[in-house]
ZADO-1210 file (C-alpha; in nm, 4 decimals, padded with zeros to 6 digits):
<atoms>
<atom x="00.0010" y="-00.0009" z="-00.0003" code="MET" pos="1"/>
<atom x="00.2842" y="00.2419" z="00.0861" code="LYS" pos="2"/>
<atom x="00.4478" y="00.1646" z="-00.2476" code="LYS" pos="3"/>
<atom x="00.1202" y="00.2436" z="-00.4251" code="PHE" pos="4"/>
<atom x="00.0836" y="00.5857" z="-00.2605" code="PHE" pos="5"/>
<atom x="00.4472" y="00.6658" z="-00.3060" code="HIS" pos="6"/>
<atom x="00.4183" y="00.5866" z="-00.6750" code="GLY" pos="7"/>
<atom x="00.0958" y="00.7845" z="-00.7129" code="ALA" pos="8"/>
<atom x="00.2435" y="01.0898" z="-00.5365" code="ILE" pos="9"/>
<atom x="00.5597" y="01.0736" z="-00.7524" code="SER" pos="10"/>
<atom x="00.3475" y="01.0561" z="-01.0655" code="ALA" pos="11"/>
<atom x="00.1433" y="01.3588" z="-00.9571" code="MET" pos="12"/>
<atom x="00.4611" y="01.5571" z="-00.8787" code="LEU" pos="13"/>
<atom x="00.6063" y="01.4736" z="-01.2241" code="LEU" pos="14"/>
<atom x="00.2769" y="01.5770" z="-01.3873" code="TRP" pos="15"/>
<atom x="00.2650" y="01.9042" z="-01.1983" code="SER" pos="16"/>
<atom x="00.6268" y="01.9871" z="-01.2928" code="ILE" pos="17"/>
<atom x="00.5478" y="01.9140" z="-01.6587" code="ALA" pos="18"/>
<atom x="00.2378" y="02.1377" z="-01.6493" code="VAL" pos="19"/>
<atom x="00.3709" y="02.4458" z="-01.4679" code="ILE" pos="20"/>
<atom x="00.6048" y="02.5692" z="-01.7454" code="PRO" pos="21"/>
<atom x="00.3407" y="02.5596" z="-02.0094" code="SER" pos="22"/>
<atom x="00.0969" y="02.7545" z="-01.7948" code="SER" pos="23"/>
<atom x="00.3394" y="03.0466" z="-01.7464" code="CYS" pos="24"/>
<atom x="00.3199" y="03.1823" z="-02.0986" code="LYS" pos="25"/>
<atom x="00.2330" y="03.5459" z="-02.0333" code="HIS" pos="26"/>
<atom x="00.5261" y="03.7855" z="-02.0468" code="GLU" pos="27"/>
<atom x="00.5932" y="04.0465" z="-01.7852" code="VAL" pos="28"/>
<atom x="00.5011" y="04.3878" z="-01.9315" code="LEU" pos="29"/>
<atom x="00.6551" y="04.7201" z="-01.8540" code="PRO" pos="30"/>
<atom x="00.4697" y="04.9500" z="-01.6184" code="THR" pos="31"/>
<atom x="00.3092" y="05.2485" z="-01.7890" code="ILE" pos="32"/>
<atom x="00.1304" y="05.5306" z="-01.6091" code="ASN" pos="33"/>
<atom x="-00.2283" y="05.5515" z="-01.7347" code="ALA" pos="34"/>
<atom x="-00.2135" y="05.9321" z="-01.7293" code="THR" pos="35"/>
<atom x="00.0624" y="05.9127" z="-01.9976" code="ASP" pos="36"/>
<atom x="-00.1641" y="05.7296" z="-02.2425" code="ILE" pos="37"/>
<atom x="-00.3829" y="05.9139" z="-02.4935" code="CYS" pos="38"/>
<atom x="-00.6066" y="05.6993" z="-02.7161" code="PHE" pos="39"/>
<atom x="-00.5676" y="05.8980" z="-03.0344" code="GLU" pos="40"/>
<atom x="-00.1885" y="05.9236" z="-03.0088" code="ARG" pos="41"/>
<atom x="-00.0885" y="05.5997" z="-02.8438" code="ASP" pos="42"/>
<atom x="-00.3581" y="05.3313" z="-02.8772" code="VAL" pos="43"/>
<atom x="-00.5273" y="05.3947" z="-03.2111" code="LEU" pos="44"/>
<atom x="-00.2116" y="05.3686" z="-03.4224" code="PRO" pos="45"/>
<atom x="-00.1364" y="05.0258" z="-03.2764" code="ILE" pos="46"/>
<atom x="-00.4746" y="04.8926" z="-03.3808" code="PHE" pos="47"/>
<atom x="-00.4753" y="05.0645" z="-03.7208" code="VAL" pos="48"/>
<atom x="-00.1290" y="04.9388" z="-03.8178" code="SER" pos="49"/>
<atom x="-00.1551" y="04.5877" z="-03.6837" code="ASN" pos="50"/>
<atom x="-00.5233" y="04.4967" z="-03.7056" code="CYS" pos="51"/>
<atom x="-00.7230" y="04.7241" z="-03.9354" code="ALA" pos="52"/>
<atom x="-00.5782" y="04.6062" z="-04.2668" code="MET" pos="53"/>
<atom x="-00.7686" y="04.4649" z="-04.5658" code="SER" pos="54"/>
<atom x="-00.8728" y="04.1044" z="-04.4978" code="GLY" pos="55"/>
<atom x="-00.8748" y="04.1460" z="-04.1225" code="CYS" pos="56"/>
<atom x="-01.0468" y="04.4106" z="-03.9130" code="HIS" pos="57"/>
<atom x="-01.0926" y="04.7058" z="-04.1513" code="ASP" pos="58"/>
<atom x="-01.4291" y="04.8638" z="-04.2220" code="SER" pos="59"/>
<atom x="-01.4975" y="04.6327" z="-04.5168" code="LYS" pos="60"/>
<atom x="-01.3838" y="04.2921" z="-04.3927" code="THR" pos="61"/>
<atom x="-01.4723" y="04.3132" z="-04.0220" code="ARG" pos="62"/>
<atom x="-01.3440" y="03.9606" z="-03.9523" code="GLU" pos="63"/>
<atom x="-01.5402" y="03.7900" z="-03.6768" code="ASP" pos="64"/>
<atom x="-01.7483" y="04.1056" z="-03.6435" code="GLY" pos="65"/>
<atom x="-01.4569" y="04.3217" z="-03.5221" code="TYR" pos="66"/>
<atom x="-01.3765" y="04.6543" z="-03.6852" code="GLU" pos="67"/>
<atom x="-01.0740" y="04.8205" z="-03.5265" code="LEU" pos="68"/>
<atom x="-01.0470" y="05.1524" z="-03.7172" code="THR" pos="69"/>
<atom x="-01.1661" y="05.4126" z="-03.4694" code="ASN" pos="70"/>
<atom x="-01.2672" y="05.4596" z="-03.1065" code="TYR" pos="71"/>
<atom x="-01.6334" y="05.3721" z="-03.1591" code="ALA" pos="72"/>
<atom x="-01.5661" y="05.0502" z="-03.3429" code="THR" pos="73"/>
<atom x="-01.2785" y="04.9390" z="-03.1223" code="ILE" pos="74"/>
<atom x="-01.4861" y="04.9713" z="-02.8070" code="THR" pos="75"/>
<atom x="-01.8048" y="04.8326" z="-02.9604" code="ALA" pos="76"/>
<atom x="-01.7004" y="04.4691" z="-02.9159" code="LYS" pos="77"/>
<atom x="-01.4402" y="04.2783" z="-02.7186" code="GLY" pos="78"/>
<atom x="-01.3409" y="04.5622" z="-02.4809" code="ILE" pos="79"/>
<atom x="-01.4624" y="04.5749" z="-02.1209" code="LYS" pos="80"/>
<atom x="-01.3539" y="04.9092" z="-01.9745" code="PRO" pos="81"/>
<atom x="-01.1686" y="04.8541" z="-01.6503" code="GLY" pos="82"/>
<atom x="-01.1311" y="04.4794" z="-01.7111" code="ASN" pos="83"/>
<atom x="-00.8567" y="04.3820" z="-01.9573" code="PRO" pos="84"/>
<atom x="-00.8656" y="04.0144" z="-01.8571" code="ASN" pos="85"/>
<atom x="-01.2357" y="04.0069" z="-01.9364" code="GLY" pos="86"/>
<atom x="-01.1828" y="04.1710" z="-02.2745" code="SER" pos="87"/>
<atom x="-01.1745" y="03.9330" z="-02.5753" code="LYS" pos="88"/>
<atom x="-00.9479" y="04.1698" z="-02.7728" code="ILE" pos="89"/>
<atom x="-00.6877" y="04.1798" z="-02.4938" code="TRP" pos="90"/>
<atom x="-00.7127" y="03.7977" z="-02.4465" code="GLU" pos="91"/>
<atom x="-00.6304" y="03.7474" z="-02.8144" code="SER" pos="92"/>
<atom x="-00.3332" y="03.9836" z="-02.7896" code="ILE" pos="93"/>
<atom x="-00.2064" y="03.8433" z="-02.4638" code="ASP" pos="94"/>
<atom x="-00.2293" y="03.4823" z="-02.5931" code="ASP" pos="95"/>
<atom x="-00.0325" y="03.5746" z="-02.9072" code="GLY" pos="96"/>
<atom x="-00.3320" y="03.4918" z="-03.1237" code="GLU" pos="97"/>
<atom x="-00.3487" y="03.8497" z="-03.2600" code="MET" pos="98"/>
<atom x="-00.2122" y="04.0151" z="-03.4561" code="PRO" pos="99"/>
<atom x="-00.1383" y="03.7040" z="-03.6722" code="PRO" pos="100"/>
<atom x="00.1688" y="03.8470" z="-03.8571" code="LYS" pos="101"/>
<atom x="00.3574" y="04.0493" z="-03.5969" code="ASN" pos="102"/>
<atom x="00.3519" y="03.9994" z="-03.2239" code="ASP" pos="103"/>
<atom x="00.3149" y="04.3394" z="-03.0542" code="LEU" pos="104"/>
<atom x="00.6071" y="04.4669" z="-02.8525" code="SER" pos="105"/>
<atom x="00.5881" y="04.4478" z="-02.4714" code="PRO" pos="106"/>
<atom x="00.5427" y="04.8250" z="-02.4630" code="GLU" pos="107"/>
<atom x="00.2525" y="04.8158" z="-02.7163" code="GLN" pos="108"/>
<atom x="00.0848" y="04.5439" z="-02.5159" code="LYS" pos="109"/>
<atom x="00.1329" y="04.7396" z="-02.1928" code="ALA" pos="110"/>
<atom x="-00.0248" y="05.0474" z="-02.3532" code="ILE" pos="111"/>
<atom x="-00.3344" y="04.8577" z="-02.4593" code="ILE" pos="112"/>
<atom x="-00.3699" y="04.6686" z="-02.1287" code="LYS" pos="113"/>
<atom x="-00.3234" y="04.9886" z="-01.9219" code="THR" pos="114"/>
<atom x="-00.5666" y="05.1809" z="-02.1431" code="TRP" pos="115"/>
<atom x="-00.8374" y="04.9161" z="-02.0953" code="ILE" pos="116"/>
<atom x="-00.7681" y="04.8925" z="-01.7196" code="ALA" pos="117"/>
<atom x="-00.8048" y="05.2688" z="-01.6905" code="ASP" pos="118"/>
<atom x="-01.1515" y="05.2600" z="-01.8462" code="GLY" pos="119"/>
<atom x="-01.0741" y="05.2577" z="-02.2214" code="ALA" pos="120"/>
<atom x="-01.1113" y="05.6343" z="-02.2437" code="LYS" pos="121"/>
<atom x="-01.1349" y="05.8259" z="-02.5689" code="ASN" pos="122"/>
<atom x="-00.8411" y="06.0649" z="-02.5427" code="GLY" pos="123"/>
<atom x="-00.8228" y="06.3092" z="-02.8347" code="VAL" pos="124"/>
<atom x="-00.6298" y="06.6254" z="-02.9124" code="GLY" pos="125"/>
<atom x="-00.3268" y="06.4661" z="-02.7485" code="CYS" pos="126"/>
<atom x="-00.0137" y="06.6700" z="-02.6876" code="SER" pos="127"/>
<atom x="00.2716" y="06.5598" z="-02.9177" code="SER" pos="128"/>
<atom x="00.5769" y="06.3833" z="-02.7795" code="ASN" pos="129"/>
<atom x="00.7509" y="06.4282" z="-03.1167" code="CYS" pos="130"/>
<atom x="01.0841" y="06.6107" z="-03.1336" code="ASP" pos="131"/>
<atom x="01.1716" y="06.7180" z="-03.4872" code="SER" pos="132"/>
<atom x="01.5362" y="06.7616" z="-03.3918" code="THR" pos="133"/>
<atom x="01.5584" y="06.3828" z="-03.3561" code="GLN" pos="134"/>
<atom x="01.5599" y="06.2141" z="-03.6969" code="PHE" pos="135"/>
<atom x="01.7991" y="05.9193" z="-03.6981" code="THR" pos="136"/>
<atom x="01.6513" y="05.5783" z="-03.7761" code="TYR" pos="137"/>
<atom x="01.7108" y="05.4389" z="-03.4282" code="SER" pos="138"/>
<atom x="01.5875" y="05.7481" z="-03.2420" code="ASN" pos="139"/>
<atom x="01.2868" y="05.8388" z="-03.4513" code="ALA" pos="140"/>
<atom x="01.2113" y="05.6724" z="-03.7832" code="ILE" pos="141"/>
<atom x="01.2068" y="05.3129" z="-03.6500" code="SER" pos="142"/>
<atom x="00.9471" y="05.4081" z="-03.3940" code="GLY" pos="143"/>
<atom x="00.7231" y="05.5728" z="-03.6571" code="ILE" pos="144"/>
<atom x="00.7454" y="05.2719" z="-03.8828" code="ILE" pos="145"/>
<atom x="00.6792" y="05.0228" z="-03.6004" code="THR" pos="146"/>
<atom x="00.3764" y="05.2134" z="-03.4722" code="THR" pos="147"/>
<atom x="00.2205" y="05.3227" z="-03.8029" code="HIS" pos="148"/>
<atom x="00.3406" y="05.0976" z="-04.0834" code="CYS" pos="149"/>
<atom x="00.4962" y="04.7650" z="-03.9931" code="LYS" pos="150"/>
<atom x="00.1661" y="04.5862" z="-03.9213" code="GLY" pos="151"/>
<atom x="00.0706" y="04.6009" z="-04.2926" code="CYS" pos="152"/>
<atom x="00.4188" y="04.6209" z="-04.4428" code="HIS" pos="153"/>
<atom x="00.5921" y="04.3035" z="-04.3222" code="THR" pos="154"/>
<atom x="00.6545" y="03.9835" z="-04.5180" code="ASN" pos="155"/>
<atom x="00.5023" y="03.7432" z="-04.5859" code="PRO" pos="156"/>
<atom x="00.2114" y="03.9127" z="-04.7594" code="GLY" pos="157"/>
<atom x="00.3327" y="04.2718" z="-04.7131" code="ALA" pos="158"/>
<atom x="00.0764" y="04.5169" z="-04.8411" code="SER" pos="159"/>
<atom x="00.1730" y="04.6544" z="-05.1835" code="GLY" pos="160"/>
<atom x="00.4686" y="04.4155" z="-05.1706" code="ASN" pos="161"/>
<atom x="00.6474" y="04.6730" z="-04.9571" code="LEU" pos="162"/>
<atom x="00.8327" y="04.5221" z="-04.6619" code="ASP" pos="163"/>
<atom x="00.9426" y="04.7784" z="-04.4017" code="LEU" pos="164"/>
<atom x="01.0765" y="04.5355" z="-04.1482" code="ASN" pos="165"/>
<atom x="01.4368" y="04.6524" z="-04.1491" code="SER" pos="166"/>
<atom x="01.6531" y="04.9624" z="-04.1827" code="TYR" pos="167"/>
<atom x="01.7652" y="04.8695" z="-04.5354" code="SER" pos="168"/>
<atom x="01.4085" y="04.8101" z="-04.6539" code="ASN" pos="169"/>
<atom x="01.2911" y="05.1448" z="-04.5136" code="VAL" pos="170"/>
<atom x="01.5905" y="05.3180" z="-04.6698" code="LYS" pos="171"/>
<atom x="01.5101" y="05.1598" z="-05.0067" code="ASN" pos="172"/>
<atom x="01.1477" y="05.2793" z="-04.9785" code="ALA" pos="173"/>
<atom x="01.2709" y="05.6311" z="-04.8988" code="ALA" pos="174"/>
<atom x="01.5173" y="05.6345" z="-05.1823" code="GLN" pos="175"/>
<atom x="01.2508" y="05.5317" z="-05.4302" code="SER" pos="176"/>
<atom x="01.0197" y="05.8086" z="-05.3098" code="GLY" pos="177"/>
<atom x="00.7514" y="05.5661" z="-05.1902" code="LYS" pos="178"/>
<atom x="00.7896" y="05.6460" z="-04.8237" code="LEU" pos="179"/>
<atom x="00.7553" y="06.0259" z="-04.8349" code="LEU" pos="180"/>
<atom x="00.4883" y="06.0174" z="-05.1092" code="ASN" pos="181"/>
<atom x="00.2870" y="05.7625" z="-04.9043" code="SER" pos="182"/>
<atom x="00.2847" y="05.9579" z="-04.5762" code="VAL" pos="183"/>
<atom x="00.2012" y="06.2823" z="-04.7662" code="ASN" pos="184"/>
<atom x="-00.0455" y="06.1289" z="-05.0150" code="GLY" pos="185"/>
<atom x="00.1349" y="06.2970" z="-05.3053" code="THR" pos="186"/>
<atom x="00.2088" y="06.2039" z="-05.6671" code="ASN" pos="187"/>
<atom x="-00.0792" y="05.9612" z="-05.6982" code="GLY" pos="188"/>
<atom x="-00.0060" y="05.7681" z="-05.3745" code="TYR" pos="189"/>
<atom x="-00.2805" y="05.6804" z="-05.1288" code="THR" pos="190"/>
<atom x="-00.2073" y="05.8535" z="-04.7997" code="ILE" pos="191"/>
<atom x="-00.0703" y="05.6235" z="-04.5305" code="MET" pos="192"/>
<atom x="-00.1713" y="05.5015" z="-04.2854" code="PRO" pos="193"/>
<atom x="-00.5006" y="05.4351" z="-04.4715" code="PRO" pos="194"/>
<atom x="-00.7193" y="05.4682" z="-04.1638" code="SER" pos="195"/>
<atom x="-00.6825" y="05.6491" z="-03.8375" code="GLY" pos="196"/>
<atom x="-00.4875" y="05.9745" z="-03.8333" code="ASN" pos="197"/>
<atom x="-00.2326" y="06.1009" z="-04.0804" code="LYS" pos="198"/>
<atom x="00.1187" y="06.1295" z="-03.9403" code="LEU" pos="199"/>
<atom x="00.1750" y="06.4568" z="-03.7642" code="SER" pos="200"/>
<atom x="00.3620" y="06.7410" z="-03.9292" code="ASP" pos="201"/>
<atom x="00.6491" y="06.6771" z="-03.6848" code="CYS" pos="202"/>
<atom x="00.6722" y="06.3105" z="-03.7798" code="GLN" pos="203"/>
<atom x="00.6743" y="06.3909" z="-04.1503" code="ILE" pos="204"/>
<atom x="00.9451" y="06.6497" z="-04.0842" code="THR" pos="205"/>
<atom x="01.1514" y="06.3801" z="-03.9101" code="GLN" pos="206"/>
<atom x="01.1220" y="06.1593" z="-04.2149" code="ILE" pos="207"/>
<atom x="01.2211" y="06.4441" z="-04.4501" code="LYS" pos="208"/>
<atom x="01.5234" y="06.5326" z="-04.2368" code="LYS" pos="209"/>
<atom x="01.6227" y="06.1683" z="-04.2240" code="TRP" pos="210"/>
<atom x="01.6188" y="06.1509" z="-04.6017" code="ILE" pos="211"/>
<atom x="01.7850" y="06.4908" z="-04.6505" code="GLN" pos="212"/>
<atom x="02.0660" y="06.3978" z="-04.4152" code="ASN" pos="213"/>
<atom x="02.1476" y="06.0688" z="-04.5868" code="GLY" pos="214"/>
<atom x="01.9392" y="05.8189" z="-04.3904" code="TYR" pos="215"/>
<atom x="02.1442" y="05.8128" z="-04.0656" code="PRO" pos="216"/>
<atom x="02.1003" y="05.4948" z="-03.8692" code="ASN" pos="217"/>
</atoms>
């Protein structure tokens, strides 16, 4: 009888050890002060770039009934203000299910989770944290591309066959004129990003300076 219980307990311990690592899949996110988050400036671009593309959650496709193009549609379904863990949209992000092409960065995830926990408020007319004197790729351009462009423009299946997932690719897009024409909507180009807000004048100035100064990394 003792041997039976000893064997059973040993088996249970082995099972619990095997199960524990697989259950600890959620990463530790950086702490972000909710007062530093503004929906229009910080939250909306994440959804627009990574979720609201054609074939997913844009105004035409609305996959699974979710349209993630503006405040009203984002909060209409899958968001429970004050309760991120009860919000289907956050569950899908936290589990790595969404977005399907690019996993959001820990900071982007923290912004969305904190925004929901703070009541999913509709912050508009946000003050800009853009500094037009900063225009190197690492200090400015990379952040703009990650927040506003990379969700659609990453292989495989990059929109317009334009992959912006590296410095060299972004530089090539700038040299060809595609980058500046797209953010300005000039010379026959559709303005990018296609939904949400146009890049700010300061962000476009940063891109112009980056190009004019030889694409510093």
